[in-house]
N, C-alpha and C positions, 0 to 999 in steps of 0.2 A: 481329732487326734490324727497325726500324720499316718498315712498308709491304712487308715480305716475309713474315715468319713468320705474321702474322695473315691473310694471303691464302693460306696453305697448311694451314689448320685442317681436319683430316679430318672432324670432326663437321659443321662448316658446309658442307663440300663435299657430304656426303651429303644434307644438308637441301636445298641448292640443286638437287641432282640429283633429289630426290624432288619438288620443285616443278615441275621440267621434265617429269617423268613424269606428273604430275597434269594439266598443261596441254596436252600434245600431244594431238592428235586421232587417234583410231585409224583414221579413214577417209582419212588423207592421209599423205604423206611430207614430210620437211623436209630439203632439200639445202642445206647451208650451207658456203660456201667461206671458209676462213681464208686471207686474201691473203698474210700475212706468214710468212716462214720461221721466225721466232722463235716464232710461235704453233703452227706445225706441230711444232716440237720440244717445246714445252710440252705439247701434246696427246698426243704419243707418250710423253714422259717420265713424265707423271703418270697415264697410263691413262685419260684423259678418255672415250674411246669406251666403255670398260667401264661407265661410269656413266650412259650415255645410253640411252633407249629404242631399240629396233631400227629404228624409222622415222625417227630423226634421224641423218643421215649427214653427217660432216665430209668435205669435199672439199679437197684441197690445191691452193693457187693458185700463181701465178708469183712470189711475193714474195721471191725470192732474187736479188739483182742479179748475182751470179756465174753463177747458173743460166740467166738469160735472155739473157746475152751470146751472140750467135750465133757460129757457127764462123768465119764470114768476118772478124769483128772480131778474134778471137783470131789468125787467120792474119796480119792486118794488123799486129798488135802484135809478132808474132814476126819479121815482115819488118823492122819498125823496129829491133828489138833486134839484128838481124843486121848492120845497117849499121855499118861500122867506127868511125864517129865518134860513135855513139849510146850513151848509158847510159840504159836504160829502168828506171824505178822504178814499183813497184805494190805492192798489198796481197798478202799471202801466199797466200790462196785462189786468186786469179786465176792465179798462176804454175803451178798444177797442172791447169788446165782443158785437156782435149785439144782440139787444133785438127785440121787435116787430117792424115791419116796418123798419128794418135795423138801428134803432136808437140805439146809444150807449151812455155811459157816456161821452165819449170824444166829441161826437156831441152835447150832451146836454150842455156841458161846452161851446162849440162854440156858442150855442144859448143863453148863459147868466147864466146858472146854476153855482153855486159855487162848483166846483169839483176840488179836489187837489190830486195830486199824492204824496204818501209818501213811504218811503223805509222801515220804521219800524212802529209798532203800537204805540210806545210811542211818535212818532212825532205827531200823531193825538191828543194825550193828551196835548202836548205842545201848539198846535194850539188852543185847547179849553181854556187853561189857559190864552193865550195871547189875546183871543177874547171873553170876557165874555158876549158880546151882541149877539153872534151867537150860534145856536145849532149845535154842531159839532158831526157828525155821522161817525163812523169808520165802513166801509164795510169790515168785517172780513171774510177771506176766506182761505181755506187750509186744509190739512190733519193734523195729529197729530204733525207734525214738527212745524207748525206756530201757533198752539193753545196756547202753553205756553206764547209766547210773548203777545198775546191778553189778556190772564189772568193777566199778569203783568200790562198791561195797565189799565185794569179795577181796579185792586188793587190800582194802583197809583192814578187814578181819585178819588177813594173813600177816600184815605188818604189825598188828597188835598181838599176834599169837593167840587169837581166840580159838579155843577148842570146842566151844559150845554154840557155834554159829554155822548154819548151812543154808543152802538155797535149793528150793524145789523149783527147778527151772521150767518155765513154760513160754519162753520167748520164741517167737515165730518170725518168718521171713516173708516180706511182701512180694518180691519178684517170683519166688517159688510158688506162692499162692496164685498169682496171675497165670503162671504156666499151668498150674493144676486146674484152674477154672477152664482155660482154653482147651487143655488136653482132654478134660472129662466132661465137657459141655453135653448135657443130655436133656431129655424131655422137651425137645424143640426150642431150647434156649438159643437165641440168635444174638450175637454180639458183634458190633462193628467197630468199637473202639473203647478206650478207657480214659476216664478222668483220673489221672494219677494222684496219689496222696501228696500232701504238702510237707508236714513235719517229718515224715519218714524220709522224704527225698532230700531234706536238708542234711541228713546224716549220710545217706548212701549215694546221693547224687543222681542225676537224670540218666547217666550212662548205664546204671544198673538194670534198666528196663529194656535196653537194646536187644538182648537175646530173645525175649518174649515177643517183641514187636516184629523182629526179623523172621523168627521161626514160624509164627502163626499169622503173619500178615495183618496185624491189627495195630492201628496207631495208638499212641499213648501221649497225652498232654498233661504235664504236671501243672496243677492248679492251686492257687491260693484259696482261702476260705470265704472271702467276701463275695457278695452277689455279682459284682462286675467281673471278678476273677473267674467265677464259674461260667458266666455267660460268654466271656471271651474264650475260655477253654473249649466250650461247646462249639463256638464258631470256628476255632482252629481245627477241631476234629471234623466238622462238616466239610471244611475245605480239603482236608487230607483225604477223606472218603471220596469226595467228588473227583479228586485228582488221581485216585487209585494208589495213593501213597500209604505207607505203613512205617512212619518214623516216630521217634521220641522227640517231642517238642516241649519247651519249658516256658509256660506262661508266668510262673511264679519266680521271675528272675530277680526280684528284690530279696529273695532269701535262699534260693536253690541254685547250685552250680552244677556243672557237668560231673565233677569229681567228688563232690560232697565233702564231708568233714573227715579228712584223712586221719586226724588225731583220734577221733572217736572210733573210726574203723579199726585202727591199730590196737586200741585198747580192747575192743571186743574180740579181735582175733587172738590176742594174748590169753584171754580168759576162757573163751568158748570155742567150740567146734560144732559143725553141723551133725545132726543125727541122720542116719540112713533114711528114716522116714518119721513123720509125726502125724498123729490124727488130729483133724480139724472137725469141729461140729459142722455137720451138713455136707462137708467136702470129702470126708473119709481121710485115708492116709495119703499124704503128699510127700514124694521123695525130697530129701534134703531141704525141708521146710521148717525145721525146728533146731534149736540149739541145746547143747549140753556142756557141762564144764569139762575142760581138758583134764587129762590125767594128772598134770602138775598141780591142779587144784582139787583133786579128788576128795581131799579131807573136808571140803566145804560143799560137797554134793549130797543133798538129802536122800537122793535115790540110791546112793551107795551106803549111807549111814543107817538108814531105816528100811525095814521090809515094806515095800510098796507094791500093791497088787498089780497095778498097771493094766487093768482089764478094760475092754471096750464095752461101754454100756449104752443101750439105746435111749433116745430121747423120749420124753412124755408122748404117748401115742396121739394125743389130740393136738399137740403143738406142731406148727409148721415152721418153726424157726430154722430148721435145716434147709428147707426149700427156699425160704426167704434169703438166707445167706448165699445160696447158689444163684439167686436172681430168677428162679423159676416161678416164685409166687411173690405177691405183694403182701404187706401186713394185713390189708383188708380182706385178703383171700383166706386168712386163717379164721376158722369158726370161733376160736377162743378170744380173738382180738376184741377189746372193749366190751367183753361179756364177763367171763371169769378171769380173764387176763388183763390186768391193768398195772401201772407202775407200783401201786400199793400192794398188789397181789400178783406178782409176775409168775407165769407158768413156764416161761422160757427165758433164755438169756437175752434175746433181742428186745425184751421189754424192761430188762434190768438196767443195762448200761446207759449212761448219758449219751453214748454214741450209737446205740442200737436203732435199727430202722423202725421197729415197732414203737419204741419210745419217742422217736422223732415224729411219727405220724400222730401218735396220741397227744403229745405235748402241743403241737401246733394245729391240731384239729383238721388236718388235710382230709382225713377220711370222711369228715362230716360234709364236705363239699360235694361228695358223690351222692 
């Protein structure tokens, strides 16, 4: 398939890996964070670490929207779903994330709550139109990639005059998260550069990362998901670091432009505005990192329609998901990993989502190599 098979060529991959080995300096280390969970899975699936010199370390970032949703917001969603008049719709992975007391939306559904899995946001609008006697709440989650579909759903509900549809908005912003990681790096975390997300960058463009790179002096290279994409992006980062540069470069030129998708950006700006701050699992509250509905669309805001606690709730005491999302720990550093915590019995969100770091390590067996 075009743009897939040619980016999985093993001979070319070994050649790029050899170029990385030639250009890294023996007297320093390179700590590179891949922000996106899709990159984490690609790195584990294709054995990228095995091709890198020992002083080039890949650090998993918080780029999994299900993973970074804090326990308190899960609890709020469960409370909404338990209201007798509410039908709560959301994506499949979200339903399995444990909240307080290991309760999840899926378990709440088993207990009688009306929770429905949808594949698209507009499916929740259709459910609201077909069930006028129910209050249909769409639990919206995701980075800039999934925000435009939610905006379209709100616009469609407004056009149809639906009074029984609302959105519990948990959309978050990637550049703000990168700023938050760099501003709050702790526990000895050292970062030299970022492998920037692919799908998100299609929407927001590569220019969106320029402030973070300039302010903190860390290079960002937007990367595709195939193994040659990732290896080439690592080579580009190594070269920037060696040159003392901190620029935003775009490896994924076949899909990402500097300005991004202006039409999608305008749609999001019409429906949403940034919150003063938003809590991320593991990262705490990050300024201007979350979205909420504008006043013009307040009628579709579940946080204004229903009483929502909005409390901050601590993670499971034995789960290191927060530290893994910050890049401070690896999945294998968590004592629950591959013991009581597995994809069938997740103790934390990093093992739930298809993009979670723990799920990636478990699925592709990287931890067994150690």
